[in-house]
N, C-alpha and C positions, 0 to 999 in steps of 0.2 A: 429508611431503606438502605438495604444492604449494595453492593455494587452489583452482584450478579441480575439482580434485578432489574439492573439500568442500562444492561448493555445487551447486544446481538452481534457476536462473532460470527462472521462469514469468510470463508476462503477467498482470497485473492489471487495470490499466487499458490498453485500446490508445488508443495517441496520438488524442487528440481536441481540437479547438477549441471550446470552451464559450462560447456566445455569451449566455448569460443565467444563473438561479440555480438552474438544474438540477442536481441532487447524481449526482455520478459515481460509480457504485456499483462495485466492482471484482468479478472473478470470485473464485467461493468456492475457499478454496484449501485442500486436503488435504495436511494434515500428517505423512500417515502414513508413517513409515519414515525422519523428518529429527527432529533434535533441538531446531533453531532453525529461524526465521521473520524474516525482515525485509523491509521492504516500504521500497523505494525510488522515490519521488517526484521528478518532473522537469517544470518548467517552461519554457515557449517565454517570446517576448516578450510580455508582459502590457498589452492597449493602453487598459485601464479606468485611471483616475487616483484610483480610490477603492476598487475592488475588492478583498475579500478570501476567502480560503478556509479554511473546518477541515476536520479532520481526524477522522475516528472509528474507530477499530477496535472489531470486534463477534468475536464468538466462539459457536460450539456444538458440540453433538454429533449434530444431524442434518445429512445430508449436503446437504439445500436452504438449510440456515439458517432454518428455519419456528422456531425457539428461539435465534436469535441474541439476545444481550444485551451491552450495551456493557462492553468489557473493562475490570477494574477496575486502575486504576492501579498498584498492586502488581505485576500482570502484563503489564506494557508497562516495555521501555527506552527511556527518553525519555519524552518527554509527546507528546499529539497537539498542545499549543498550539504545542511549538518543531517538530513536522512539518507544521503551517498555512504559508500565505504570505501576502503580500499585493504589491499592482499594481507594488509596487517588487523585488520578487525575482525578475524578468527574469533568465532563463538559467540557474535555481538547483536544486539538488537537497535534498534533505530524505529523512531514514530514521524510521524507529519501528522497534523490536522487539518481539516478541511472545515471553513467556515462561510461558502459564498451560498448562492443562494441556487444554483442549480440541481437538479434531480439526479442525475447520472455523473458517476463520478468512476475515473479508473487510475491505476498507477503503472507506471512503465521503469522496470529497472534497466539499464543499458551498461553492458561490460564495455571495457577498453583494454588493449593489450593484453587480453586474456587467451592466455595458450594451453592451461592448465585446467583446476576445476574450480569453479563457484558454485557451492552449495548454498539457497537461498531459497526462500519462501516468505509469504507476506497474507498477514489477515487485515480484511476491514472490520474495523471495531466499532458498529454503529452504537449510538448512545442516547439516552433521553429520550425512552419511548414517548410518543404521545397520546396514546391506548392502551393503557395497561401493562403488563410484566410479560416482554418477550416468551417465548414457548422454549422449554429447555426437554429435550434436546433442541438447537439450534436449527430451522427449516431454510 
């Protein structure tokens, strides 16, 4: 089977230009019906000479994630540190996978020392559907 038939992309963080240190919190991703989840992060041209951005993955059983907790390292593929980026990472991609058992997951990107522009976006890539091929275009 081709890869397209095994994935279902969902917008996590819509493309945005962050001009301060405001955390960018993704949509809550519902994993129901999928065996895997990878967050894909892409940066644009970063204009601040010392800005950094950390990444946090949280999960929970409540659809509004009122029970959100930081995901244990053992439930991540890759690390939050490797998914983070700095001012020197123009036009790059990062990824971090989730293999925990919770239904709902979200990603937060938090800038620090940012007085310029950080263009960023993220996609939640659900994979390995349990029931058939995901719809195209994704819903």
